[in-house]
N, C-alpha and C positions, 0 to 999 in steps of 0.2 A: 569406567571406560576412559581411555585416553583419546582426546580429540586432536587429530592432526590439522594444523592450519598451514596450507600450502599455497604459495604464490604461483599463479598460473597466467598464461594467455592461451589463445586458441591453438598455438603451436606446441603446447606441452602435452604431446600425445600420450605418453606413458601415464602421467598423473590423471589425465582425463579418462583414459581407459580404466584405470583403477576405480575412479569415482563412478563410472558408468556401470561397472560390474557390481559395485555396492548397491546402486540404485536398482538394477535389474534383479538382484537377489533379495530386495526388500529392505535394505538398510536406508538410513536417512543421511542426506548430504546437503550441506549449505552451499549455495552457489550464487554467483552474481547474475542479475539481469539489468537491463537498462533502467528499470523503475526502482526496485528495491531488491535486496537479497532474498532468495527463496529457500525453503526447506523442502527438498524433493525426495520422492520415492516412486516406485513402480505404480502407475495409476491402475493397472490391472490386478494388483495384489491388495485385496480387501484388508487383510490383517496389517500389512505394512502401512496402509493409509490410516488405519486406526492409531498406529504408533505416532503419526504426526500429531494427532490430537493430544496424545499423552505427553509427548515431548514439549509441546507448546502450552499445555494446560488450556486447550482451546475448547469452547463449548461445542457439544456434538451437533448442534443445529446450525453450525456455521460452515457452509460448503467450501470445498477446495477448488482451485483453478487447475485445469489440466493443460500442460504445455506441450506443444507439438513442434516439429521441425519444419513442416511445410503446411501452408494453409489447407491444401487438399487432404491432408491427413485427418482433418476434422470428420471426413466421411466415415472413418473407422469407428468413431466414438459417438457421433451425433447424427441427427437428420438435418442436413443443411438445406438451404434454398437459394434462390437467385440473389436475394438481398445480401446474404452472407458473402457471396463471391464478389459482389460490387464493393462491399466493405473491405474484403480481403485485398482486392486489387488496389485500393487506395491506401490502406493503413497497415497491411501485413507484409513482412514481419514488422512488428511494432508494439506500441503500448496500448493495445486494444484487446479486451476480453469479450467474447460473444457467448451469450447463453442461448442454448437451443435444446430441443428434445434429445434425451440421451438414448444410446443403444444399450442393450442388456450387458454388453461386455464391460461397461463401467459399473463398479460395485456401488451399492448405496452408501458405503462409508465415505466415498468421495463427494457425493452430492447431498449429504445430510438427509437422505431419504427422499429428496425431490426427484421428479421425473425429468429434470433438465440437467445439463452439464455445462460448465463454464469452460470455454476453449480459448487458448491464447497461443500465438506464435511469436516468441520474443526475437528481437533483432540483435541482442547482445551475442557476440561471436562465441564466447565461452559457453553460454547457455545453449546456443544453437548446436554446437558441436557435441556437447554433453548429451543432448536429447538424441542426436543421430547415433552416437556410439552406444547409448543404452539400448536402442532398438525397441523401446517402449515409450509411450507418452509418460510424462512426468507430472504427477500431482504435486502441487507445491503452493502453500500459502507463504506469507512473509516469514522469515527465519528468526522470529523473536518470540519471547514469552508472550502469551496472549494478553492483549490489552495495552502492552507497552508500545512506545514509538517504534515504528518499523525500522529495520536495519538498512542503512545505506553504505555501510562499509563492512569488511570482514571482521574488524575488531568488534563492531556491535554484535555480530552473530556469535563470536567467541565469548563475549561477555555474558550472553544469555544461554548459550548451548554447550559451553565447555563441560566435558564429562557426560554429556547426554547423547551426543551424536558422534560417529567415528571420524568424520572428515568435513572440513570447511575449505572451499576453494576461494582464494583471495584474488579477485580480479580487479581490485582497485575500487574507488568510489563510484557509485551509481550516477548516471548522467541526469536522470529525471528527478529522482528523489522522493516521489510519491508513487503509490501503486497504480496499476493500469486502470484506464477507463473501462467500466463494466457496463454492458448494454444487454438487454433482452430483445430479441427480434421475432417477428412472425413474417409473413409473406411481404408485407408492405409497410410495416411500422417499426419504430425503435423506441424503447423506453430506456432512458439513462438512469442507471441504478447507482453508479459510483463515478464521479468525475475524475479525470486525470489529464494527461498531456493531450489526448484526443478530446477536443472540446465539443460542447453542444453545437456551436456554430460550424465546426468542421463536419460534424455528422449531418447537419442540415444540407451540406453541399452534395451529399450522396443520396439522401432520402428526405422528402418534404415533410413526412409525418414523423417527427421526433418530439417526444415529451420527456419531462424530467420527473422522476418519482419524488413524491413528497418526502421520502426518507433521506434524500440527498441533503436537505436543509433542516428537516424537522426530526423529532424523535419517532422511533417505531411505535405504532399503536399497540396497546395492550393485547398480548396474544398473537401479534403479527409475526410470522416466520420470516427471517431474512432470506431473500432470494439471491443475495450476493454477499461476498465477504465485505466487511467494513460497514454494514448497516446497523450494527449494534448501537445501543444508546451511548455507552462510553467505550471509547476505542482510542488507540494511539496515545495513551495517556502517560505523562511523566509521573514520578512519585509526588512531586510538589503539586499544589492546587493551582491550576491554570485559570486565569480570568482574562476575558477579552474586553477591550474598551472600544466603545462605539465613538469614533472621532466626531460624528455629527452632533453629539450631545455633551461630550466631555473633552476638555483640553488634555491630551495625552501627557505631554511633558510636565505640566503642573501637577497632574494627578499622581504620576509615578514619583516625582520628586518629593511630594508630601508623604506618600506611603513609605518611601525608602528611609525616611527619618526614624521610623519606629518598627518597620518590618524587615525580616530576613527574606528579601525578595530579589528575584532576577527580573530584568527588563529586556524584552525582545523589541528592539526599536529599529526604525529606519536609520540608515547610515547618516543621513542629513541631520538627525536629531541628537546623535551621540554626544556632541560637545555641550549640549544644553541640559543633559540629564546628569544629575549628581550621584546616582548610584554607582558603586564600584563593581557591580555585578551586571555588566551590560552584555547583551547577546545581539549584536547587529545582524539584521537579516538580509541587508542589501539596500539599494536605493529604492525609494518609494515606488517608482515606476517599473522596477525590474522584477516582475512577478516570477519569471523563470528562476532567477537566482534565489528569491525568497522561498520558492517551493523546494528547490534542491537542498536548501540549508535547514528546512523546517525540522525534520526528525533529528538531525544531528544536533541542533541547538536545544531541543527538548531533552535529549540525553545529556548534553553538556550541563544543563541546568541541574539535573539530578546529581552530577558529579560535584557541583558547587554546594550541594546539601542545603539548598534554600527551601523555605516552607511554601513560598508563593511565587508564581510567575505572572507577569503582566505583559500583554501583547495587544497589538491592534486587531480589531475585528476586520477581516478581509472583506472586500466587495463580494456580493452574492451573484456573480455572473462572469462570463467570459473566461479568460485565463485564470482569474482569481477564484473561480468556483471550486476547484480542487482544494485550494488552500482553505477556503471557508469550510468545506465539508470536513476536512481532517481536523481543523482547529475547533470547530463547534462540537465535535465528538470528544476530542481530547480534553476539553474543558467541561464536558457534560452540560453544555448549553448555558454556562454561566457567563452572562454578558452584563457589563456595567454601562448603563445609559441606554437611551433609545426606547422606542415603544415596545420592542421585543425583549428588552432587558429584564432579567429576573432578579437583579440586585439593585 
């Protein structure tokens, strides 16, 4: 299969109409959102959705997110409630995914056999128009091979999906850089399953009863089924072995300088540290206090490390809260919970 890589914006009607027809007909299309690039198809087509799993090499127990063009379209595919509309008023369109009981129109191949469906209304103009033109909700996980760092540019999608899917829409780099916040709701409470740009603190402003699933920071228990994408033990992983360093117990600069003498390693450091680190394979993530920039650059830098053909990557262990929780969640899974130093360190 020849894969078309096409530069677009929301005004490229003819290209977007072609992409929409592919999706409606059950083909797979890579497309941008504000979070990461998605790999989308018709959410009502069970076989097409199964092809997403095949294209990605994705485990069959990992549910997909269904993208809609208007918050109220959730009524067609799920059983909503008052809390959903409070959240929609505050955060939609945007980087929030809400899990609710599904309607029968959504096939089990989308939900991995669960009786719930994950619903999101993206704010990205290209994604928004693509959903509208398709005339169907779009089931879409991130457009990468399963387990690899998620794609934040069309090039990343092409690197993983060339020859596997017919079309990739290049809408430039993603603004957020990590996947959407995923929550599960009932009438009066929220469980945070995957952190993202919509933080725990922001959710608390809408609902007093918000809790964080242990799977956000810890490993899934034996036999526990993932309720949300991204809950697997190892996820977002580069080819090199990633290790996180707990700054409270280990001097980062001294440690990586010593390791760089004998190891083929890359170092993800803060901008302020770069001049003091002797490695020639630096991956500056941004200033120490600029969490948004660090988050946006994370997956790009993990992929860049693979291009360097290093064996090991060292990076700071992010804070486990606030804006940093999304970084912590992605990195602790990318490294399979390998932490150097600290009471929770495994090395």
